[in-house]
C-alpha atoms as an extended CHARMM CRD file, in Angstrom:
* protein
*
        71  EXT
         1         1  UNK       CA              0.0000000000        0.0000000000        0.0000000000  PROA      1               0.0000000000
         2         2  UNK       CA              1.1850000000        3.4470000000       -0.7130000000  PROA      2               0.0000000000
         3         3  UNK       CA              1.5790000000        6.0070000000        2.0210000000  PROA      3               0.0000000000
         4         4  UNK       CA             -1.2320000000        8.2010000000        0.6710000000  PROA      4               0.0000000000
         5         5  UNK       CA             -3.6840000000        5.2810000000        0.9010000000  PROA      5               0.0000000000
         6         6  UNK       CA             -2.7500000000        4.7370000000        4.5420000000  PROA      6               0.0000000000
         7         7  UNK       CA             -3.0880000000        8.4550000000        5.1990000000  PROA      7               0.0000000000
         8         8  UNK       CA             -6.5250000000        8.4880000000        3.5470000000  PROA      8               0.0000000000
         9         9  UNK       CA             -7.7150000000        5.5070000000        5.5700000000  PROA      9               0.0000000000
        10        10  UNK       CA             -6.4390000000        7.1010000000        8.7780000000  PROA      10              0.0000000000
        11        11  UNK       CA             -8.2820000000       10.3210000000        7.9390000000  PROA      11              0.0000000000
        12        12  UNK       CA            -11.4690000000        8.4280000000        7.2190000000  PROA      12              0.0000000000
        13        13  UNK       CA            -11.1830000000        6.5640000000       10.5290000000  PROA      13              0.0000000000
        14        14  UNK       CA            -10.6450000000        9.8820000000       12.3430000000  PROA      14              0.0000000000
        15        15  UNK       CA            -13.7260000000       11.4440000000       10.7730000000  PROA      15              0.0000000000
        16        16  UNK       CA            -15.8230000000        8.3920000000       11.6410000000  PROA      16              0.0000000000
        17        17  UNK       CA            -14.5910000000        8.3960000000       15.2480000000  PROA      17              0.0000000000
        18        18  UNK       CA            -15.3540000000       12.1060000000       15.5890000000  PROA      18              0.0000000000
        19        19  UNK       CA            -18.8670000000       11.5120000000       14.2880000000  PROA      19              0.0000000000
        20        20  UNK       CA            -19.4270000000        8.8010000000       16.8760000000  PROA      20              0.0000000000
        21        21  UNK       CA            -18.2950000000       11.0920000000       19.6960000000  PROA      21              0.0000000000
        22        22  UNK       CA            -20.5030000000       13.9510000000       18.4930000000  PROA      22              0.0000000000
        23        23  UNK       CA            -23.5450000000       11.6810000000       18.1200000000  PROA      23              0.0000000000
        24        24  UNK       CA            -23.0370000000       10.2650000000       21.6050000000  PROA      24              0.0000000000
        25        25  UNK       CA            -22.7890000000       13.7440000000       23.1410000000  PROA      25              0.0000000000
        26        26  UNK       CA            -25.8970000000       14.8590000000       21.2600000000  PROA      26              0.0000000000
        27        27  UNK       CA            -27.8740000000       11.9050000000       22.5920000000  PROA      27              0.0000000000
        28        28  UNK       CA            -26.8230000000       12.7570000000       26.1540000000  PROA      28              0.0000000000
        29        29  UNK       CA            -27.8020000000       16.3810000000       25.6690000000  PROA      29              0.0000000000
        30        30  UNK       CA            -31.2070000000       15.5300000000       24.2670000000  PROA      30              0.0000000000
        31        31  UNK       CA            -31.8860000000       13.0400000000       27.0690000000  PROA      31              0.0000000000
        32        32  UNK       CA            -32.7970000000       15.8930000000       29.4350000000  PROA      32              0.0000000000
        33        33  UNK       CA            -36.3800000000       17.0820000000       29.5820000000  PROA      33              0.0000000000
        34        34  UNK       CA            -36.9810000000       20.8310000000       29.3850000000  PROA      34              0.0000000000
        35        35  UNK       CA            -37.9480000000       20.8240000000       33.0710000000  PROA      35              0.0000000000
        36        36  UNK       CA            -34.6380000000       19.1500000000       34.0150000000  PROA      36              0.0000000000
        37        37  UNK       CA            -32.6810000000       21.7190000000       32.0240000000  PROA      37              0.0000000000
        38        38  UNK       CA            -34.5900000000       24.5490000000       33.6990000000  PROA      38              0.0000000000
        39        39  UNK       CA            -33.9280000000       23.0930000000       37.1670000000  PROA      39              0.0000000000
        40        40  UNK       CA            -30.2230000000       22.6890000000       36.4320000000  PROA      40              0.0000000000
        41        41  UNK       CA            -29.9440000000       26.2650000000       35.1620000000  PROA      41              0.0000000000
        42        42  UNK       CA            -31.7300000000       27.6220000000       38.2400000000  PROA      42              0.0000000000
        43        43  UNK       CA            -29.4070000000       25.6190000000       40.5070000000  PROA      43              0.0000000000
        44        44  UNK       CA            -26.3230000000       26.9530000000       38.6920000000  PROA      44              0.0000000000
        45        45  UNK       CA            -27.6310000000       30.5140000000       38.9670000000  PROA      45              0.0000000000
        46        46  UNK       CA            -28.2710000000       30.0880000000       42.6940000000  PROA      46              0.0000000000
        47        47  UNK       CA            -24.7300000000       28.7650000000       43.1990000000  PROA      47              0.0000000000
        48        48  UNK       CA            -23.2740000000       31.6970000000       41.2720000000  PROA      48              0.0000000000
        49        49  UNK       CA            -25.3400000000       34.2380000000       43.2260000000  PROA      49              0.0000000000
        50        50  UNK       CA            -24.2710000000       32.6730000000       46.5360000000  PROA      50              0.0000000000
        51        51  UNK       CA            -20.6210000000       32.8200000000       45.4720000000  PROA      51              0.0000000000
        52        52  UNK       CA            -20.8900000000       36.4890000000       44.5090000000  PROA      52              0.0000000000
        53        53  UNK       CA            -22.5730000000       37.3810000000       47.7910000000  PROA      53              0.0000000000
        54        54  UNK       CA            -19.7980000000       35.6750000000       49.7530000000  PROA      54              0.0000000000
        55        55  UNK       CA            -17.1450000000       37.4620000000       47.7080000000  PROA      55              0.0000000000
        56        56  UNK       CA            -18.7320000000       40.8750000000       48.2490000000  PROA      56              0.0000000000
        57        57  UNK       CA            -19.2340000000       40.3920000000       52.0090000000  PROA      57              0.0000000000
        58        58  UNK       CA            -16.5930000000       42.1750000000       54.1120000000  PROA      58              0.0000000000
        59        59  UNK       CA            -14.1240000000       39.9000000000       55.8000000000  PROA      59              0.0000000000
        60        60  UNK       CA            -13.1100000000       39.9710000000       59.4540000000  PROA      60              0.0000000000
        61        61  UNK       CA            -11.0670000000       42.9890000000       60.4490000000  PROA      61              0.0000000000
        62        62  UNK       CA            -12.2410000000       45.2090000000       57.5810000000  PROA      62              0.0000000000
        63        63  UNK       CA            -14.7850000000       47.2280000000       59.5510000000  PROA      63              0.0000000000
        64        64  UNK       CA            -13.6090000000       50.7780000000       60.0750000000  PROA      64              0.0000000000
        65        65  UNK       CA            -10.7460000000       50.4150000000       57.6260000000  PROA      65              0.0000000000
        66        66  UNK       CA            -10.1830000000       53.3460000000       55.2820000000  PROA      66              0.0000000000
        67        67  UNK       CA            -11.6930000000       52.9100000000       51.8430000000  PROA      67              0.0000000000
        68        68  UNK       CA             -8.3900000000       53.6440000000       50.1290000000  PROA      68              0.0000000000
        69        69  UNK       CA             -9.2830000000       57.1530000000       48.9890000000  PROA      69              0.0000000000
        70        70  UNK       CA             -7.2760000000       60.1500000000       50.0950000000  PROA      70              0.0000000000
        71        71  UNK       CA             -9.0240000000       62.6220000000       52.3990000000  PROA      71              0.0000000000
């Protein structure tokens, strides 16, 4: 076999394998009902909001500290 035939067969096998992976991921994605997707999105939003609230809360020892501006 010539090298270009081997290269062509390897390319074909790569395209086929990629198609299998994409089809499998698509089936997993479509397995969720719209209600499940909505619940997951709401849970992710709640986690993000909780993380932002914790990050914006002042830590210990910051009360009464200057705000960094010059007076």
